[in-house]
C-alpha positions as CSV (number, residue, x, y, z in Angstrom):
1,X,240.0,189.5,-3.1
2,X,239.6,188.9,-6.8
3,X,241.0,185.9,-8.6
4,X,242.3,182.8,-7.0
5,X,245.5,182.3,-5.1
6,X,248.2,180.4,-6.9
7,X,248.1,177.9,-4.1
8,X,244.6,176.8,-5.3
9,X,245.8,175.9,-8.8
10,X,245.9,172.1,-9.3
11,X,248.9,170.2,-10.7
12,X,248.9,170.7,-14.5
13,X,246.7,173.8,-14.3
14,X,247.6,177.0,-16.0
15,X,246.8,180.6,-15.0
16,X,247.6,184.2,-15.7
17,X,248.8,186.5,-12.9
18,X,246.4,189.3,-12.1
19,X,248.2,191.0,-9.3
20,X,250.5,190.5,-6.3
21,X,249.1,191.1,-2.8
22,X,251.2,191.8,0.2
23,X,254.0,194.1,1.3
24,X,256.8,195.6,-0.8
25,X,259.5,193.2,0.1
26,X,257.4,190.1,-0.8
27,X,256.1,191.6,-4.1
28,X,259.6,192.8,-5.1
29,X,261.0,189.3,-4.5
30,X,258.2,187.6,-6.5
31,X,258.5,190.2,-9.3
32,X,262.2,189.5,-9.5
33,X,261.4,185.8,-10.0
34,X,259.1,186.6,-12.9
35,X,255.8,186.7,-11.1
36,X,254.4,189.8,-12.7
37,X,250.9,190.7,-13.8
38,X,250.2,189.2,-17.3
39,X,252.7,186.4,-16.9
40,X,251.5,182.9,-17.5
41,X,252.3,180.2,-14.9
42,X,251.9,176.4,-15.0
43,X,251.6,174.3,-11.8
44,X,254.2,171.6,-11.8
45,X,253.5,170.1,-8.3
46,X,250.8,170.9,-5.8
47,X,250.1,168.3,-3.2
48,X,247.6,170.5,-1.3
49,X,250.1,171.1,1.6
50,X,253.7,172.1,1.8
51,X,255.7,173.9,-0.9
52,X,254.6,173.9,-4.5
53,X,256.5,174.1,-7.7
54,X,255.5,176.3,-10.6
55,X,256.9,177.1,-14.0
56,X,257.1,180.8,-14.9
57,X,259.1,182.4,-17.7
58,X,260.5,178.9,-18.6
59,X,261.9,178.5,-15.1
60,X,260.7,176.2,-12.3
61,X,260.4,177.9,-8.9
62,X,259.5,176.4,-5.5
63,X,257.2,178.6,-3.4
64,X,255.9,178.3,0.1
65,X,252.1,178.5,0.5
66,X,252.4,181.9,2.2
67,X,254.0,183.3,-0.9
68,X,251.7,181.5,-3.3
69,X,248.5,182.8,-1.8
70,X,249.7,186.3,-2.4
71,X,249.9,185.7,-6.2
72,X,246.4,186.3,-7.4
73,X,245.5,184.6,-10.7
74,X,242.8,183.7,-13.2
75,X,242.7,180.2,-14.6
76,X,243.3,179.6,-18.3
77,X,241.5,177.0,-20.4
């Protein structure tokens, strides 16, 4: 699968969303939260386990690892 999962982005890292993997219900929910291809995200908190917190479209969102792995990104900077 191209790119890296959002779950692999370290705290303080920034990335651009390439695409969303998974079924329609998951991708629809993520898109409604602002996780769409081309959007830039910043990792606020990622301890390597448990939920993570990201900033997308000037909003902080908590995601489970199962959701985050479906958000495929490329690192910026």
